[in-house]
PLY file of the C-alpha trace (Angstrom):
ply
format ascii 1.0
element vertex 431
property float x
property float y
property float z
element edge 430
property int vertex1
property int vertex2
end_header
-7.26 -36.13 6.41
-5.06 -33.12 5.55
-3.11 -32.64 2.37
0.21 -33.21 4.14
-0.76 -36.70 5.33
-2.40 -37.57 2.02
0.78 -36.58 0.23
2.81 -38.75 2.60
0.47 -41.67 2.01
0.72 -41.24 -1.74
4.52 -41.23 -1.71
4.74 -44.04 0.80
2.31 -45.92 -1.40
4.55 -45.46 -4.42
7.56 -46.66 -2.44
5.60 -49.68 -1.27
4.42 -50.42 -4.78
7.94 -50.23 -6.19
9.46 -52.43 -3.49
6.74 -55.06 -3.93
6.45 -54.98 -7.72
7.88 -58.46 -8.02
5.62 -59.96 -5.34
2.17 -61.40 -5.87
-0.55 -58.89 -6.83
-2.01 -56.93 -3.92
-5.28 -55.15 -3.49
-5.48 -51.37 -3.65
-6.89 -51.35 -0.08
-3.87 -53.32 1.19
-1.47 -50.94 -0.51
-3.18 -47.84 0.90
-3.42 -49.28 4.40
0.24 -50.23 4.41
1.19 -46.86 2.94
-0.76 -45.03 5.63
1.09 -46.98 8.30
4.37 -46.18 6.62
3.49 -42.49 6.49
2.90 -42.35 10.22
6.35 -43.74 10.96
8.16 -41.96 8.17
11.62 -40.59 8.95
11.69 -36.81 9.61
14.16 -36.26 6.78
11.82 -38.05 4.42
8.87 -36.08 5.85
10.64 -32.95 4.66
10.92 -34.39 1.18
7.29 -35.44 1.31
6.20 -32.00 2.44
8.14 -30.46 -0.43
5.94 -32.37 -2.81
2.80 -30.75 -1.45
1.20 -27.52 -2.52
0.88 -26.24 1.03
4.58 -26.41 1.90
5.54 -23.34 3.97
7.31 -20.86 1.71
9.48 -19.63 4.60
10.45 -22.40 7.01
12.23 -20.35 9.71
10.01 -17.71 11.26
11.10 -15.00 13.71
8.26 -14.30 16.13
8.72 -11.37 18.49
7.36 -11.37 22.02
7.30 -9.18 25.11
8.07 -10.82 28.50
4.48 -11.51 29.52
2.63 -14.67 30.48
0.47 -14.47 27.37
3.43 -15.11 25.06
3.26 -18.72 26.31
1.63 -20.44 23.33
4.30 -19.06 20.97
7.10 -20.19 23.27
5.59 -23.64 23.85
4.97 -24.20 20.13
8.73 -23.82 19.73
9.91 -25.58 22.92
7.63 -28.61 22.44
8.51 -28.91 18.74
4.90 -28.51 17.62
6.13 -26.09 14.95
8.10 -28.87 13.23
4.91 -30.90 12.82
3.64 -28.13 10.54
6.88 -27.76 8.60
8.19 -24.56 10.22
10.72 -23.53 12.85
9.46 -20.79 15.19
12.26 -18.70 16.68
10.87 -16.61 19.57
12.72 -13.32 19.86
12.50 -11.28 23.05
11.72 -7.60 22.57
12.00 -4.67 24.97
8.90 -2.62 24.13
5.74 -2.59 22.05
7.10 0.32 20.03
10.08 -1.88 19.20
7.78 -4.73 18.17
5.81 -2.36 15.95
8.94 -1.02 14.24
10.43 -4.47 13.64
7.17 -5.79 12.18
6.90 -2.80 9.86
10.51 -3.03 8.63
10.52 -6.82 8.34
13.04 -7.65 11.09
10.28 -9.73 12.66
8.06 -12.01 10.60
5.28 -12.09 13.19
4.77 -11.11 16.80
2.86 -11.61 20.02
1.34 -8.16 19.99
-1.39 -5.95 21.44
-4.63 -6.22 19.47
-5.11 -2.45 19.36
-1.51 -1.87 18.25
-2.10 -3.81 15.03
-5.18 -1.73 14.26
-3.32 1.45 15.17
-0.56 0.72 12.66
-3.08 -0.26 9.99
-4.69 3.18 10.25
-1.49 5.11 10.88
-2.20 5.99 14.52
0.72 6.55 16.89
3.39 5.85 14.29
3.92 4.58 10.74
1.04 3.40 8.56
1.28 -0.13 7.23
-1.33 -2.65 6.12
-1.47 -5.23 8.91
-2.92 -8.64 9.64
-4.28 -10.44 12.71
-3.85 -14.19 12.25
-5.38 -15.33 15.54
-6.16 -14.30 19.08
-3.56 -15.64 21.51
-5.42 -15.28 24.80
-8.41 -13.99 26.70
-8.30 -12.26 30.09
-5.36 -12.20 32.48
-4.36 -8.53 32.69
-4.74 -6.30 35.75
-4.89 -2.72 36.96
-2.47 -2.09 39.80
-2.62 0.84 42.22
0.31 1.78 44.45
0.35 0.63 48.08
0.42 4.31 49.10
-2.91 4.95 47.33
-4.40 1.80 48.82
-3.49 2.98 52.31
-5.58 6.08 51.63
-8.62 4.04 50.61
-8.05 3.74 46.86
-8.51 -0.03 46.54
-10.95 0.06 43.62
-12.06 2.59 41.01
-14.71 4.17 43.27
-12.18 4.59 46.07
-9.71 6.07 43.61
-12.29 8.58 42.32
-13.10 9.64 45.89
-9.42 10.10 46.76
-8.67 12.06 43.58
-11.61 14.38 44.34
-10.41 15.15 47.88
-6.62 14.86 47.67
-5.93 17.12 44.73
-2.62 16.67 42.90
-1.37 15.28 39.59
-2.09 11.56 39.38
-0.02 9.52 36.92
-1.11 6.23 35.37
0.80 4.05 32.95
-0.24 1.92 30.01
1.95 0.03 27.58
1.15 1.55 24.16
-1.14 4.43 23.10
-3.50 2.35 20.91
-3.02 -0.93 22.78
-5.25 -3.08 24.93
-3.91 -1.91 28.30
-4.54 1.73 27.44
-8.14 0.94 26.50
-8.78 -1.15 29.64
-7.29 1.58 31.85
-9.29 4.38 30.20
-12.54 2.39 30.29
-12.01 1.56 33.96
-11.19 5.12 34.99
-14.09 6.56 32.96
-16.55 4.16 34.59
-16.12 6.17 37.81
-16.13 9.56 36.11
-12.35 9.95 35.96
-11.31 11.42 32.60
-8.00 9.73 31.72
-6.57 12.87 30.08
-8.26 15.77 31.85
-8.17 14.40 35.40
-4.90 12.48 35.21
-1.58 12.16 33.44
-1.08 9.05 31.33
2.37 7.78 30.37
3.62 4.87 28.25
5.91 2.34 29.95
7.08 -1.05 28.56
5.62 -4.00 30.52
8.84 -5.31 32.14
9.59 -1.80 33.49
6.23 -1.23 35.22
7.18 -2.61 38.64
10.52 -0.79 38.76
8.85 2.51 37.85
6.17 2.12 40.52
8.85 1.22 43.08
10.56 4.60 42.58
7.29 6.54 42.57
6.96 7.36 38.88
3.29 6.35 38.75
0.22 5.90 40.94
-1.16 3.00 38.96
-0.74 0.97 35.80
-2.44 -1.54 33.54
-0.34 -4.38 32.16
-0.34 -8.08 31.50
0.79 -10.71 33.94
3.02 -11.50 35.68
3.64 -7.80 36.40
0.37 -7.34 38.33
1.14 -10.17 40.69
4.79 -9.16 40.87
3.81 -5.76 42.36
1.99 -7.63 45.14
4.89 -10.04 45.70
7.26 -7.05 45.98
4.90 -5.25 48.38
4.58 -2.09 46.29
1.09 -2.37 44.77
-2.36 -3.93 44.93
-4.68 -5.33 42.28
-7.58 -2.89 42.04
-9.22 -4.74 39.15
-8.59 -7.58 36.78
-9.36 -6.89 33.14
-11.80 -9.80 33.05
-13.87 -7.75 35.52
-13.98 -5.00 32.89
-14.88 -7.40 30.07
-15.15 -11.12 30.72
-13.30 -13.11 28.03
-11.97 -9.98 26.40
-9.60 -10.17 23.45
-6.01 -9.43 24.36
-2.82 -10.35 22.49
-2.87 -11.50 18.89
-0.50 -13.14 16.48
0.16 -10.14 14.26
2.05 -9.61 11.03
1.93 -7.41 7.97
-0.49 -7.87 5.12
2.54 -8.19 2.82
3.80 -11.20 4.78
0.46 -13.00 4.48
0.32 -12.34 0.74
3.90 -13.50 0.19
3.92 -16.47 2.60
0.32 -17.68 3.06
1.32 -21.29 3.76
3.83 -20.16 6.35
1.24 -17.96 8.06
-1.21 -20.88 8.14
1.39 -23.33 9.47
2.53 -21.03 12.30
-1.08 -20.28 13.25
-1.90 -24.00 13.37
1.18 -24.74 15.50
0.32 -22.02 18.02
-3.31 -23.15 18.13
-2.11 -26.62 19.05
0.25 -25.19 21.69
-2.62 -23.21 23.25
-4.71 -26.39 23.31
-1.83 -28.15 25.08
-1.51 -25.41 27.74
-5.22 -25.42 28.54
-5.41 -29.23 28.64
-4.61 -29.56 32.34
-2.82 -28.52 35.50
0.47 -30.31 34.78
0.77 -28.64 31.38
0.15 -25.21 32.87
2.81 -25.83 35.52
5.25 -27.00 32.85
4.45 -23.86 30.85
5.03 -21.63 33.88
8.39 -23.29 34.56
9.39 -22.82 30.93
8.46 -19.19 30.42
9.77 -18.09 33.84
13.26 -18.65 32.43
15.59 -15.72 31.82
15.25 -16.23 28.06
11.52 -15.48 28.23
9.73 -13.64 31.09
12.62 -13.73 33.59
10.76 -13.99 36.89
10.00 -16.61 39.52
7.67 -19.49 38.68
5.40 -18.63 41.63
4.73 -15.17 40.23
3.42 -16.76 37.02
1.71 -19.96 38.07
-0.78 -18.64 40.61
-2.78 -16.47 38.26
-2.70 -18.83 35.31
-4.44 -21.29 37.62
-7.00 -18.64 38.61
-5.62 -18.21 42.15
-5.82 -14.51 42.84
-4.98 -12.21 45.72
-5.27 -8.42 45.78
-2.34 -7.65 48.09
-4.62 -6.62 50.96
-5.55 -10.04 52.28
-8.37 -10.82 49.84
-8.03 -14.09 47.89
-10.31 -15.70 45.34
-10.50 -18.33 42.64
-11.27 -16.70 39.31
-12.86 -18.96 36.68
-12.17 -16.27 34.08
-8.40 -16.41 34.37
-6.09 -16.29 31.37
-7.13 -18.78 28.70
-5.09 -19.79 25.67
-7.58 -22.04 23.88
-10.83 -22.83 25.72
-12.08 -25.17 22.99
-11.05 -22.67 20.32
-13.25 -19.84 21.64
-10.15 -17.84 22.56
-8.46 -17.87 19.20
-11.06 -17.00 16.59
-10.37 -13.48 15.24
-13.90 -12.14 15.70
-14.52 -9.06 13.56
-16.38 -7.43 16.46
-13.29 -7.71 18.70
-11.19 -5.69 16.30
-14.00 -3.20 15.78
-14.30 -2.60 19.53
-10.77 -1.25 19.70
-11.57 1.11 16.84
-14.60 2.44 18.75
-12.35 3.22 21.70
-9.72 4.82 19.48
-12.47 7.08 18.18
-13.79 7.71 21.70
-10.44 8.95 22.94
-9.53 11.00 19.90
-6.83 8.72 18.52
-8.76 8.83 15.25
-10.75 11.95 14.42
-13.41 10.53 12.11
-15.42 7.34 12.19
-13.68 4.71 10.04
-15.57 2.06 8.12
-15.40 -0.24 11.13
-16.45 -3.48 9.46
-14.32 -2.87 6.36
-11.19 -2.30 8.44
-11.84 -5.41 10.54
-12.29 -7.52 7.41
-9.02 -6.14 6.00
-7.05 -6.92 9.15
-8.53 -10.13 10.60
-7.52 -13.07 8.41
-10.59 -15.22 9.00
-10.25 -17.45 5.92
-6.64 -18.26 6.71
-7.56 -18.87 10.36
-10.24 -21.35 9.32
-7.66 -23.30 7.33
-5.27 -23.37 10.30
-8.14 -24.42 12.55
-8.93 -27.32 10.23
-5.28 -28.42 10.25
-5.10 -28.30 14.07
-8.61 -29.71 14.58
-9.79 -26.53 16.31
-13.57 -26.02 16.43
-15.02 -22.88 14.89
-17.80 -20.59 16.14
-20.85 -20.11 13.96
-20.59 -16.31 13.73
-17.89 -13.75 12.89
-19.29 -11.41 15.56
-19.90 -11.98 19.26
-21.83 -10.15 21.96
-20.38 -9.11 25.33
-21.53 -7.07 28.32
-18.85 -4.85 29.85
-18.47 -3.72 33.48
-20.93 -0.82 33.12
-23.67 -3.01 31.71
-23.22 -1.71 28.16
-23.46 -4.45 25.53
-21.07 -4.56 22.58
-22.08 -6.70 19.62
-20.51 -4.89 16.66
-23.88 -4.09 15.04
-23.77 -0.28 15.28
-20.18 0.78 16.01
-20.76 4.48 15.24
-23.61 4.74 17.73
-21.62 2.78 20.31
-18.50 4.95 19.90
-20.56 8.14 20.28
-22.58 6.87 23.26
-20.02 7.43 26.01
-20.45 10.37 28.37
-16.69 10.67 28.86
-14.65 11.00 25.68
-11.84 13.07 24.17
0 1
1 2
2 3
3 4
4 5
5 6
6 7
7 8
8 9
9 10
10 11
11 12
12 13
13 14
14 15
15 16
16 17
17 18
18 19
19 20
20 21
21 22
22 23
23 24
24 25
25 26
26 27
27 28
28 29
29 30
30 31
31 32
32 33
33 34
34 35
35 36
36 37
37 38
38 39
39 40
40 41
41 42
42 43
43 44
44 45
45 46
46 47
47 48
48 49
49 50
50 51
51 52
52 53
53 54
54 55
55 56
56 57
57 58
58 59
59 60
60 61
61 62
62 63
63 64
64 65
65 66
66 67
67 68
68 69
69 70
70 71
71 72
72 73
73 74
74 75
75 76
76 77
77 78
78 79
79 80
80 81
81 82
82 83
83 84
84 85
85 86
86 87
87 88
88 89
89 90
90 91
91 92
92 93
93 94
94 95
95 96
96 97
97 98
98 99
99 100
100 101
101 102
102 103
103 104
104 105
105 106
106 107
107 108
108 109
109 110
110 111
111 112
112 113
113 114
114 115
115 116
116 117
117 118
118 119
119 120
120 121
121 122
122 123
123 124
124 125
125 126
126 127
127 128
128 129
129 130
130 131
131 132
132 133
133 134
134 135
135 136
136 137
137 138
138 139
139 140
140 141
141 142
142 143
143 144
144 145
145 146
146 147
147 148
148 149
149 150
150 151
151 152
152 153
153 154
154 155
155 156
156 157
157 158
158 159
159 160
160 161
161 162
162 163
163 164
164 165
165 166
166 167
167 168
168 169
169 170
170 171
171 172
172 173
173 174
174 175
175 176
176 177
177 178
178 179
179 180
180 181
181 182
182 183
183 184
184 185
185 186
186 187
187 188
188 189
189 190
190 191
191 192
192 193
193 194
194 195
195 196
196 197
197 198
198 199
199 200
200 201
201 202
202 203
203 204
204 205
205 206
206 207
207 208
208 209
209 210
210 211
211 212
212 213
213 214
214 215
215 216
216 217
217 218
218 219
219 220
220 221
221 222
222 223
223 224
224 225
225 226
226 227
227 228
228 229
229 230
230 231
231 232
232 233
233 234
234 235
235 236
236 237
237 238
238 239
239 240
240 241
241 242
242 243
243 244
244 245
245 246
246 247
247 248
248 249
249 250
250 251
251 252
252 253
253 254
254 255
255 256
256 257
257 258
258 259
259 260
260 261
261 262
262 263
263 264
264 265
265 266
266 267
267 268
268 269
269 270
270 271
271 272
272 273
273 274
274 275
275 276
276 277
277 278
278 279
279 280
280 281
281 282
282 283
283 284
284 285
285 286
286 287
287 288
288 289
289 290
290 291
291 292
292 293
293 294
294 295
295 296
296 297
297 298
298 299
299 300
300 301
301 302
302 303
303 304
304 305
305 306
306 307
307 308
308 309
309 310
310 311
311 312
312 313
313 314
314 315
315 316
316 317
317 318
318 319
319 320
320 321
321 322
322 323
323 324
324 325
325 326
326 327
327 328
328 329
329 330
330 331
331 332
332 333
333 334
334 335
335 336
336 337
337 338
338 339
339 340
340 341
341 342
342 343
343 344
344 345
345 346
346 347
347 348
348 349
349 350
350 351
351 352
352 353
353 354
354 355
355 356
356 357
357 358
358 359
359 360
360 361
361 362
362 363
363 364
364 365
365 366
366 367
367 368
368 369
369 370
370 371
371 372
372 373
373 374
374 375
375 376
376 377
377 378
378 379
379 380
380 381
381 382
382 383
383 384
384 385
385 386
386 387
387 388
388 389
389 390
390 391
391 392
392 393
393 394
394 395
395 396
396 397
397 398
398 399
399 400
400 401
401 402
402 403
403 404
404 405
405 406
406 407
407 408
408 409
409 410
410 411
411 412
412 413
413 414
414 415
415 416
416 417
417 418
418 419
419 420
420 421
421 422
422 423
423 424
424 425
425 426
426 427
427 428
428 429
429 430
């Protein structure tokens, strides 16, 4: 039983004892049982008083959490919409942001308390890549999978329907090819570069790479500003719905159950408001569990986040891929068991040290950092594993046995975090 409930029981017990002091003597067991029942039905206003008595009361009760209009912001939104946040003594206010650069800046200057943010962005800021340097924190992983690489319909008509077809076309039809990602150190950049490099396409020498905010990807492809892009849903499926692009690869084909967005904040925030950080993490864990619990919940989530206040698109563009129902825009359809997951019995959310370290290896590979960092040290600084474990206990989320995990990527190369220097230096194509 958590400290919150115990505190409620204690206070309810005192109330019970006082109101029955003139009655016949009662057993301690009777008092505690009655108090426990009282605690469960306690008025919300009194719950606030009760919580205030506890040592784990959130220091900051209203929390501004930034998000970008993407499907994987869903657990943050649902924690707020369903009122799960209140259960943990906080009020989550989701705030819609226009770009990842904007999210970064607002986290750094304190306009946002936390954010739905690219895993690699947090590490980039921590090491001072692509902008200001600030000690950062990853509280939890928000999702696995569910991003896609889109190629324009014009390329597809010339045979570029996958990375091999793209490589063949680029070798024969020589011109400048432009591809977009969402942030220089972010997840989409790393998926795009890994995918291109797997077919011998150097992302910088053989192509031009630009940065475009997620909601602007489809509009930019429509006017011919790019040949392809990597972004989160629903903007992969939206390109198909609008008839301007095809899905050449899902990111789960690059790395099954890959880390993606995280709940990120600054190290200063965690130090100043540890109880708040734990409470928000627990609330979002519970919201992710709710989303993954069944079809009806996923449909409800899709209806909610499709709203103008959040992703601002049609429900159909969101709900197909969160259910694993994929099409590539060329007539191929399939059911993907490795679709976007928000919880998956807690496997999604644990901030594995090896996940954070992988992004650092790719930052080194592509010259975003010049020297090898102390990979494990940086991951331990950023990923708040102890705090996550506390939030997991509060939300009854199971924990893995290890702080590292092993994965095989699309080229057969295994990443397990054991020798990051060797791994980073092992790639034939690099900066």
